ZADOVEX-581701 format. One record per residue (C-alpha): residue in three letters; z, y, x; residue number from 1. Coordinates in Angstrom, 2 decimals, always signed. Example, Ala and Ser with C-alpha at 12.3 -4.5 7.8 and 13.67 -1.06 7.14 Angstrom:
REM residues 2
rec code:ALA, zz:+7.80, yy:-4.50, xx:+12.30, pos:1
rec code:SER, zz:+7.14, yy:-1.06, xx:+13.67, pos:2
END
This chain:
REM residues 75
rec code:MET, zz:-105.73, yy:-9.57, xx:-184.69, pos:1
rec code:ARG, zz:-107.27, yy:-7.53, xx:-187.35, pos:2
rec code:LEU, zz:-108.42, yy:-4.77, xx:-184.92, pos:3
rec code:LYS, zz:-109.81, yy:-7.16, xx:-182.62, pos:4
rec code:PHE, zz:-111.89, yy:-8.71, xx:-185.33, pos:5
rec code:ILE, zz:-113.40, yy:-5.29, xx:-186.31, pos:6
rec code:VAL, zz:-114.18, yy:-4.30, xx:-182.66, pos:7
rec code:PHE, zz:-115.76, yy:-7.76, xx:-182.42, pos:8
rec code:ILE, zz:-117.93, yy:-7.08, xx:-185.44, pos:9
rec code:ILE, zz:-119.18, yy:-3.52, xx:-184.12, pos:10
rec code:LEU, zz:-120.24, yy:-4.59, xx:-180.55, pos:11
rec code:LEU, zz:-121.79, yy:-8.12, xx:-181.41, pos:12
rec code:PRO, zz:-124.85, yy:-6.24, xx:-182.62, pos:13
rec code:GLN, zz:-125.43, yy:-4.29, xx:-179.51, pos:14
rec code:ALA, zz:-124.83, yy:-7.35, xx:-177.35, pos:15
rec code:ILE, zz:-127.55, yy:-9.24, xx:-179.24, pos:16
rec code:ASN, zz:-129.96, yy:-6.21, xx:-179.22, pos:17
rec code:ALA, zz:-129.33, yy:-5.77, xx:-175.09, pos:18
rec code:GLN, zz:-130.74, yy:-9.08, xx:-174.29, pos:19
rec code:SER, zz:-133.88, yy:-9.54, xx:-172.39, pos:20
rec code:HIS, zz:-136.17, yy:-12.14, xx:-172.42, pos:21
rec code:ARG, zz:-138.03, yy:-14.14, xx:-169.36, pos:22
rec code:PHE, zz:-140.79, yy:-16.26, xx:-169.83, pos:23
rec code:LEU, zz:-142.52, yy:-18.18, xx:-166.75, pos:24
rec code:TYR, zz:-146.13, yy:-18.94, xx:-166.75, pos:25
rec code:SER, zz:-148.06, yy:-21.21, xx:-164.27, pos:26
rec code:TYR, zz:-151.42, yy:-19.23, xx:-163.84, pos:27
rec code:ARG, zz:-154.42, yy:-20.80, xx:-162.37, pos:28
rec code:PHE, zz:-157.37, yy:-18.90, xx:-160.90, pos:29
rec code:VAL, zz:-160.41, yy:-19.18, xx:-158.69, pos:30
rec code:PRO, zz:-160.09, yy:-16.59, xx:-156.01, pos:31
rec code:ASP, zz:-163.74, yy:-16.80, xx:-154.82, pos:32
rec code:SER, zz:-166.51, yy:-17.17, xx:-157.76, pos:33
rec code:SER, zz:-168.88, yy:-19.25, xx:-155.37, pos:34
rec code:LYS, zz:-166.47, yy:-22.00, xx:-154.70, pos:35
rec code:THR, zz:-165.24, yy:-22.90, xx:-158.12, pos:36
rec code:ASP, zz:-163.93, yy:-26.27, xx:-156.93, pos:37
rec code:SER, zz:-161.15, yy:-24.33, xx:-154.96, pos:38
rec code:THR, zz:-158.38, yy:-22.87, xx:-157.60, pos:39
rec code:VAL, zz:-154.79, yy:-21.05, xx:-156.87, pos:40
rec code:THR, zz:-151.82, yy:-21.69, xx:-158.78, pos:41
rec code:GLU, zz:-149.29, yy:-19.24, xx:-158.92, pos:42
rec code:LEU, zz:-146.14, yy:-19.03, xx:-160.68, pos:43
rec code:THR, zz:-145.92, yy:-15.65, xx:-162.79, pos:44
rec code:ARG, zz:-143.26, yy:-14.18, xx:-164.73, pos:45
rec code:LEU, zz:-143.08, yy:-12.05, xx:-167.94, pos:46
rec code:ASP, zz:-139.95, yy:-9.91, xx:-168.68, pos:47
rec code:VAL, zz:-139.80, yy:-8.49, xx:-171.84, pos:48
rec code:PHE, zz:-137.03, yy:-5.61, xx:-172.81, pos:49
rec code:THR, zz:-136.52, yy:-3.69, xx:-175.63, pos:50
rec code:ASP, zz:-138.45, yy:-0.63, xx:-174.72, pos:51
rec code:HIS, zz:-141.33, yy:-2.26, xx:-172.18, pos:52
rec code:SER, zz:-142.30, yy:-5.56, xx:-170.49, pos:53
rec code:GLU, zz:-143.19, yy:-6.41, xx:-167.28, pos:54
rec code:PHE, zz:-145.85, yy:-9.13, xx:-165.95, pos:55
rec code:LEU, zz:-145.42, yy:-10.07, xx:-162.35, pos:56
rec code:SER, zz:-146.12, yy:-12.67, xx:-159.82, pos:57
rec code:ASP, zz:-142.74, yy:-14.74, xx:-158.84, pos:58
rec code:VAL, zz:-143.49, yy:-13.68, xx:-155.12, pos:59
rec code:THR, zz:-143.60, yy:-10.10, xx:-156.03, pos:60
rec code:ALA, zz:-140.51, yy:-10.12, xx:-158.18, pos:61
rec code:LYS, zz:-138.47, yy:-12.17, xx:-155.27, pos:62
rec code:LYS, zz:-139.76, yy:-9.34, xx:-152.88, pos:63
rec code:ASP, zz:-138.73, yy:-6.70, xx:-155.35, pos:64
rec code:SER, zz:-134.98, yy:-8.15, xx:-155.50, pos:65
rec code:ALA, zz:-134.88, yy:-8.66, xx:-152.00, pos:66
rec code:VAL, zz:-135.61, yy:-4.89, xx:-151.37, pos:67
rec code:GLY, zz:-133.09, yy:-3.98, xx:-154.23, pos:68
rec code:ASP, zz:-130.31, yy:-5.81, xx:-152.65, pos:69
rec code:GLY, zz:-130.83, yy:-4.33, xx:-149.09, pos:70
rec code:GLY, zz:-132.19, yy:-7.45, xx:-147.54, pos:71
rec code:LYS, zz:-128.45, yy:-8.84, xx:-148.06, pos:72
rec code:LYS, zz:-128.30, yy:-12.43, xx:-148.46, pos:73
rec code:GLN, zz:-125.66, yy:-13.79, xx:-150.98, pos:74
rec code:CYS, zz:-123.65, yy:-17.04, xx:-149.90, pos:75
END
């Protein structure tokens, strides 16, 4: 029991530091400056890792994960 506790205490900080964080934003912009009354709203995500961060649109992120899965659908 004591050995399990020691292993748990050693591995706990590694598990906590291995976490990444994802923030979702609703990004609103005007694609054509001459038509200021038309706005586009896009869902974007910011993924923060320990060594870098990635800011991309939700559509791009979904396309990237579809390519990474090889186009397979999960049931």
